[in-house]
N, C-alpha and C positions, 0 to 999 in steps of 0.2 A: 805290164802289158798284156802277158798271157792270161793273167787273172781277169783283166777287163775283157779280152777277146771271149773268155768262157762265160763271163757274166752276160755279155751281149749275145751268145749262142750263134757265134757267127761261124760260118764254114771254114774249115782249115784249108780248103783248096785256095783261098784267098790269100792266105799268110804267105808273104814274102820278106826276107829279111838279108838275102845275099848281096854282097857288093858286085859279084859277077853277074853277067847276062846268061841267058840259056834256058833251056827247058825245065831244069831243075836247079835248086841252090847247091852251091859246091860243098857244103859240109865242112869246110876247113878254115875258112876266112873269120876273122874276129867276129863279125856279126852273126855268122852260122854258130861258132861256138857258144856265143851268148845265147842266142835262141835255143840251142839244143840244151843247155843248162837250164834255162828258164822252164822249158816243157818238162824236162827231167824232175824238177823241184816240184812240179804239180802231178807228177807220175803220168804224163801225157805224151811222153817221146815217141811212144808207138804210135800216135795218131798222126805224126808228121815224119816219120823215119823214110817213108816212100818218096819224100819230095827232095830228098838230098842224094847226091851222086855218091858221096861218102859218108 
């Protein structure tokens, strides 16, 4: 999914994967953990770090 996101050159501001609602993704739920791992695998975690509470 991250590779496709990059290929389409979509803005990271529109990326949301968290099970929780709120202004930011929680950073700890299963979905956030998978998202962090996927972005880390592409060396892009710093692009979305500010989108997480933790």
